[in-house]
C-alpha positions in Angstrom: -71.3 -21.1 162.0 -70.4 -17.9 160.1 -70.9 -17.3 156.4 -68.5 -14.5 155.2 -68.4 -12.3 152.2 -64.7 -12.3 151.6 -64.9 -10.4 148.2 -66.4 -7.4 150.0 -63.2 -6.9 152.0 -61.2 -6.8 148.8 -63.6 -4.5 146.9 -64.6 -1.9 149.6 -63.3 0.3 152.4 -65.7 -0.1 155.4 -66.8 3.2 157.0 -69.1 1.8 159.7 -70.6 -1.5 160.7 -74.0 -2.5 161.9 -75.6 -5.8 163.1 -79.1 -6.4 161.8 -81.7 -9.2 162.3 -83.3 -10.8 159.3 -86.9 -11.7 158.6 -86.8 -15.3 157.5 -89.2 -18.2 156.9 -88.9 -21.5 158.6 -87.1 -23.3 155.8 -84.7 -20.4 155.3 -83.4 -20.5 158.9 -83.0 -24.3 158.7 -80.9 -23.9 155.5 -78.8 -21.2 157.1 -78.1 -23.4 160.2 -76.7 -26.0 157.7 -74.4 -23.3 156.2 -76.3 -23.5 152.9 -76.2 -19.7 152.2 -74.0 -17.3 150.3 -73.5 -13.5 150.4 -71.6 -13.2 147.1 -73.1 -10.5 144.8 -75.6 -9.4 147.4 -76.2 -5.8 148.5 -78.5 -3.8 150.7 -80.8 -0.9 149.9 -83.2 1.4 151.7 -86.8 1.6 150.6 -89.4 3.5 152.5 -87.6 3.6 155.9 -86.9 -0.2 155.6 -83.6 -1.8 154.8 -83.6 -4.8 152.5 -80.9 -7.3 151.4 -81.1 -8.2 147.7 -79.7 -11.3 145.9 -78.6 -13.2 149.1 -78.6 -16.9 148.2 -80.2 -19.3 150.7 -80.5 -22.9 149.3 -83.8 -24.7 149.4 -84.2 -26.8 152.5 -83.8 -30.5 151.5 -86.7 -31.7 153.7 -89.0 -28.8 152.8 -91.9 -29.8 150.6 -94.2 -27.3 148.8 -93.5 -24.8 151.7 -89.9 -24.2 150.4 -88.8 -20.6 149.8 -87.4 -18.9 146.8 -83.6 -19.0 146.9 -82.8 -15.3 145.9 -85.7 -13.3 147.3 -85.4 -9.9 149.0 -85.2 -10.2 152.7 -86.0 -7.4 155.2 -83.4 -6.4 157.7 -84.3 -5.3 161.3 -82.5 -2.1 162.4 -83.3 0.8 164.7 -85.0 3.8 163.2 -81.9 6.0 164.1 -79.6 3.5 162.3 -81.9 3.5 159.2 -82.0 7.3 159.1 -78.2 7.5 159.4 -77.7 4.9 156.6 -80.2 6.8 154.4 -78.3 10.1 154.9 -74.9 8.5 154.2 -76.2 6.8 151.0 -76.8 10.2 149.5 -73.0 10.6 149.2 -71.6 9.4 145.9 -69.8 6.1 145.9 -71.3 4.9 149.1 -73.2 1.6 149.4 -74.3 -0.9 152.0 -72.6 -4.3 151.8 -73.4 -7.5 153.8 -70.2 -8.8 155.4 -71.2 -11.9 157.4 -74.2 -14.0 158.3 -74.3 -16.0 161.5 -76.7 -17.5 164.0 -76.3 -16.1 167.6 -76.6 -17.9 170.9 -80.4 -17.4 171.0 -80.7 -19.1 167.6 -81.5 -16.0 165.6 -79.9 -15.2 162.3 -78.0 -11.9 162.2 -76.4 -10.1 159.3 -73.4 -7.8 159.8 -73.6 -5.0 157.2 -71.2 -2.2 156.5 -71.5 1.2 155.0 -68.8 1.0 152.4 -66.9 3.0 149.7 -65.6 1.3 146.6 -61.9 0.8 146.1 -60.0 2.0 143.1 -57.8 -0.4 141.1 -54.6 0.9 142.7 -56.1 0.4 146.1 -56.8 -3.2 145.3 -53.2 -3.7 144.1 -52.0 -2.3 147.4 -54.2 -4.7 149.2 -52.9 -7.6 147.3 -49.3 -6.5 147.9 -49.8 -6.1 151.6 -51.4 -9.5 151.8 -48.5 -11.2 149.9 -46.0 -9.4 152.1 -47.8 -10.6 155.2 -47.9 -14.1 153.9 -44.2 -14.0 153.0 -43.3 -12.7 156.5 -45.3 -15.6 158.1 -43.5 -18.1 156.0 -40.1 -16.6 157.0 -40.9 -16.8 160.7 -42.1 -20.4 160.4 -39.0 -21.6 158.6 -36.6 -19.8 161.0 -35.0 -22.1 163.4 -33.6 -21.0 166.8 
């Protein structure tokens, strides 16, 4: 079960990737296991030597009663101190941000968030990305229709 942020791949160049744990409540992990989450329009920020993910949507758990969580609350990410310091230093550069790429549950049942240090693409870079994707799709079609 993997929840991906496909728009991030289109909008950013990825400089480096990190895997972080997430601090969640009981109803949040149950919703994530049912694939009821979204990473669209979410981003990460560093505040006081801690990394937080903002605007990540996790739907309310259907069977959760008054103990249910808020759907778009800030969630703390668990990273090593060295990684946080490295991210903090890189964020001082203009045009660099931290973007969540995918959310998954590992073999031990823990939710992990893959994040990336990213630089935004310009409009001409996005056009090149679309052109490359269309060319790749056209080549795949040509090889499928080719008969030996």
